[in-house]
C-alpha positions in Angstrom: 2.0 27.2 -6.2 0.8 26.4 -2.7 0.5 28.9 0.1 2.6 28.4 3.3 -0.6 27.6 5.2 -1.5 24.8 2.8 2.0 23.3 3.0 1.9 23.4 6.8 -1.6 21.7 6.8 -0.4 19.0 4.3 2.7 18.3 6.4 0.6 18.2 9.6 -2.0 15.9 8.0 0.6 13.5 6.7 2.3 13.2 10.1 -0.9 12.7 12.0 -2.4 10.3 9.5 0.8 8.2 9.6 0.9 8.1 13.4 -2.8 7.1 13.5 -2.3 4.3 10.9 0.7 2.9 12.8 -1.2 3.0 16.0 -4.2 1.2 14.4 -2.0 -1.4 12.8 -0.2 -2.2 16.0 -3.5 -2.4 17.9 -4.8 -5.0 15.4 -1.6 -7.0 14.7 -2.8 -10.1 16.5 -6.0 -10.2 14.4 -3.9 -9.7 11.3 -1.7 -12.7 12.1 -4.8 -14.9 12.7 -7.1 -13.9 9.9 -4.7 -12.9 7.1 -2.3 -15.9 7.3 -1.0 -16.6 3.8 -2.0 -13.3 2.3 1.6 -12.5 1.3 1.6 -15.6 -0.9 -1.6 -14.4 -2.7 -0.1 -10.9 -3.2 3.0 -12.5 -4.7 1.0 -14.6 -7.1 -1.1 -11.5 -8.1 2.1 -9.5 -8.8 3.6 -12.3 -10.9 0.3 -12.6 -12.8 0.3 -8.8 -13.6 3.9 -9.0 -14.7 3.1 -12.0 -16.9 0.3 -10.1 -18.6 2.5 -7.1 -19.3 5.3 -9.3 -20.7 2.7 -11.2 -22.9 1.3 -7.9 -24.1 4.8 -6.6 -25.1 5.4 -9.8 -27.2 2.1 -9.6 -28.9 2.1 -5.9 -29.7 5.8 -5.8 -30.9 
């Protein structure tokens, strides 16, 4: 399906991309703590909202 060169490139890309993302996150961690305080609570509410929509849809369609 994929050639060996494509697989090597994909593996190399994933590794380098992951390392760069970790480096960038660690570099900005102090800014994240200051400006994004409380964002986990918003993410939790959003996930609960999506789950509620799916549950309501299951009851209405069934």
